[in-house]
C-alpha positions in Angstrom: 78.1 58.6 103.7 78.8 55.8 101.9 78.3 54.6 98.2 76.7 51.2 97.4 75.3 49.7 94.4 72.4 47.9 95.2 70.0 45.2 93.3 66.6 44.1 93.5 65.5 40.6 92.6 61.6 40.4 92.5 60.2 37.4 94.1 56.8 38.2 93.3 55.3 39.9 90.1 55.4 43.7 90.1 52.9 45.9 89.3 52.1 49.8 89.7 50.8 51.9 87.2 51.8 54.9 85.3 48.2 56.5 84.6 45.6 54.0 84.5 44.8 50.3 85.2 43.3 48.7 82.1 45.8 47.2 80.4 48.9 48.9 81.9 52.2 47.5 81.3 54.7 48.0 84.5 57.5 50.6 83.0 61.2 48.7 83.4 62.0 51.8 86.3 61.3 51.8 90.2 60.6 55.3 91.1 63.0 56.5 94.1 59.8 57.4 96.1 58.6 53.8 95.9 61.9 52.6 97.0 62.7 54.9 99.8 59.5 54.5 101.3 59.7 50.6 101.0 62.7 50.4 102.6 61.9 52.9 105.3 58.6 50.9 106.1 60.8 47.8 106.4 63.4 49.5 108.8 60.2 50.7 110.6 61.2 54.2 110.0 58.1 55.1 108.0 57.1 59.1 108.9 53.7 60.3 109.1 54.6 63.8 107.4 55.4 62.0 104.3 52.6 59.2 104.2 52.9 56.8 101.4 49.3 56.9 100.5 48.1 57.8 97.3 44.6 58.7 98.4 42.4 60.9 100.7 39.3 61.1 102.5 37.3 62.7 99.1 38.6 59.5 97.7 40.8 61.6 94.9 43.8 59.6 93.6 47.9 59.9 92.9 47.9 63.0 95.4 51.3 62.1 97.0 51.8 63.7 100.9 55.5 64.3 99.8 57.8 66.5 98.0 60.4 63.9 97.0 62.2 60.8 97.4 64.4 62.6 99.8 63.0 61.2 103.1 65.4 60.3 105.3 69.0 61.1 106.3 70.3 57.9 106.8 70.0 56.5 103.2 68.7 57.6 100.0 68.0 55.3 96.7 68.3 56.0 93.4 65.4 55.1 90.9 66.3 51.6 89.9 66.3 50.6 86.1 65.6 46.9 85.0 68.6 44.8 83.7 67.9 43.7 80.6 64.7 43.5 78.7 61.6 43.2 80.4 59.6 39.5 81.1 55.7 40.5 81.8 53.4 38.3 83.7 49.8 38.8 82.8 47.0 38.7 85.4 43.5 39.7 85.5 43.0 41.2 88.5 39.9 42.4 90.8 39.7 44.9 94.0 37.1 47.3 94.4 39.8 49.3 97.2 42.2 49.6 94.4 39.1 50.6 92.2 40.3 47.5 89.6 36.8 46.2 89.9 33.6 48.5 89.6 30.1 46.8 90.5 27.1 48.6 89.8 23.3 48.2 89.8 21.0 48.3 87.1 22.0 48.9 83.4 25.7 49.7 82.2 27.0 53.0 81.1 29.2 53.2 78.4 29.9 56.7 76.6 26.8 57.6 78.7 24.7 55.4 77.0 22.9 52.3 78.5 23.9 48.6 78.1 22.2 45.8 79.3 20.3 45.4 82.7 22.5 43.5 84.5 25.3 44.4 87.5 28.3 45.7 86.2 31.5 43.5 87.2 34.8 44.8 85.4 38.1 43.2 85.7 41.2 44.1 84.0 44.4 42.7 82.3 47.7 44.4 83.7 51.3 43.1 82.8 53.4 43.0 85.8 57.3 42.6 85.4 57.9 38.7 86.3 59.6 37.1 89.3 63.4 36.6 88.9 63.9 39.8 87.6 66.8 42.4 88.4 66.7 45.8 88.9 69.7 48.1 89.7 70.6 51.2 91.4 72.9 53.2 94.0 72.6 53.7 97.5 73.9 56.6 99.9 74.1 55.0 103.6 74.9 56.7 106.5 74.2 54.0 108.9 75.7 50.7 109.5 74.8 48.2 106.3 73.9 45.6 108.9 70.8 47.3 109.7 69.4 47.1 106.0 66.2 44.3 105.7 66.9 41.3 103.2 63.7 42.0 101.9 61.4 44.7 100.7 58.1 45.2 99.4 57.6 46.9 96.2 54.2 47.7 93.9 50.7 47.9 93.9 50.3 44.7 95.5 53.3 45.0 97.9 55.2 41.9 96.1 58.3 41.1 97.6 61.8 41.3 96.3 65.5 40.5 97.6 67.5 43.6 98.6 71.3 43.5 98.2 74.0 45.8 98.3 77.7 45.5 97.0 80.3 48.3 98.2 81.0 50.5 99.7 82.1 51.9 96.4 85.6 53.5 96.0 84.9 57.1 94.9 87.3 58.6 92.7 86.7 62.2 92.3 83.7 64.9 92.0 83.0 66.0 88.6 80.3 68.9 86.8 77.8 68.1 84.3 78.6 64.6 83.6 75.6 61.7 82.6 74.8 59.5 85.5 75.0 55.7 85.4 71.5 55.7 86.8 67.9 57.2 86.6 67.7 60.4 88.4 64.9 61.7 90.2 65.1 65.5 89.3 63.6 66.6 92.4 66.6 65.6 94.4 69.0 66.4 91.9 70.1 69.4 89.5 69.3 67.8 86.1 70.4 69.6 82.9 68.9 67.3 80.2 68.1 63.5 79.7 65.1 61.3 78.8 62.1 61.7 80.5 60.6 58.6 81.8 56.7 59.0 82.6 55.4 57.6 85.8 53.9 58.5 89.2 54.1 60.4 90.8 56.1 62.5 88.5 59.1 61.9 85.8 62.6 60.4 86.7 64.7 61.1 84.0 67.0 58.3 82.4 70.6 59.1 80.9 70.4 62.0 82.7 73.3 65.0 82.7 73.1 66.0 86.1 75.7 69.4 87.4 77.2 67.3 90.4 78.2 64.1 90.1 80.9 61.3 91.9 83.3 59.2 89.6 83.8 55.9 90.5 85.1 52.7 88.2 82.3 50.0 87.1 83.7 47.1 85.4 87.3 49.3 85.0 85.3 52.0 83.0 84.5 55.7 84.4 81.1 55.9 85.5 79.3 58.7 87.3 76.6 58.9 89.8 74.5 62.2 91.1 76.2 63.5 93.9 73.7 64.1 97.0 73.6 66.6 99.2 71.4 65.2 102.3 72.2 67.6 104.3 70.0 70.1 102.2 66.1 68.6 102.2 65.3 71.3 100.0 63.3 70.4 96.6 65.7 71.1 93.9 64.2 72.3 90.8 65.2 71.5 86.9 67.2 74.2 85.1 65.2 75.1 82.3 67.5 76.5 79.5 67.3 74.1 76.4 64.7 72.6 74.4 66.1 69.0 75.7 65.5 69.9 79.3 63.3 67.8 81.4 60.2 69.6 82.6 
């Protein structure tokens, strides 16, 4: 399996919520679950047993039907980090299918107190990452790179992004317990410590020390990428043995 670096250039604004919708700022990271499902859909390789739906028939939200971001043995995208500082794009959004607009009849109720007599119509201001922004990460690839799409769709509104790869990268060697050059999914790699980034469906870890890593050269300097044992699809639990551990 070859290792590549990848970049995403946003064509459309990118929005997804950490928790709720109202006043939500999109974090400067993209979860590996979103990236790998987006790539699978673009390649026509979506899996019914790992649906990307976030609601069920009862209307419960934030209930993913997958165990981790490892969904294919042909490829794996690490979580991505925004290059530079975020530039936000502000929008007022509506859409009862996404629960961002709520229509009621009769008086509105705020904190269980009736307010007014008219129909309630709620819309929210959201803060998306602006077009032309770049995200970067790493890609493990077993198949021919020519099979990869040039565009993928991401976020709550399925905005377009240009998908480009560079490599394959030369792997210098294998190391133990090194800090990685990218955010990490703690359910795919064994994370020893790092900074938890609150995201749905579970946090990713930035500045992560990982048990098994690959050494590469980045701009002439040593850099480390979390090693992926893609043949073993079992969920990996993070080690809980110090106050700095990510849970």
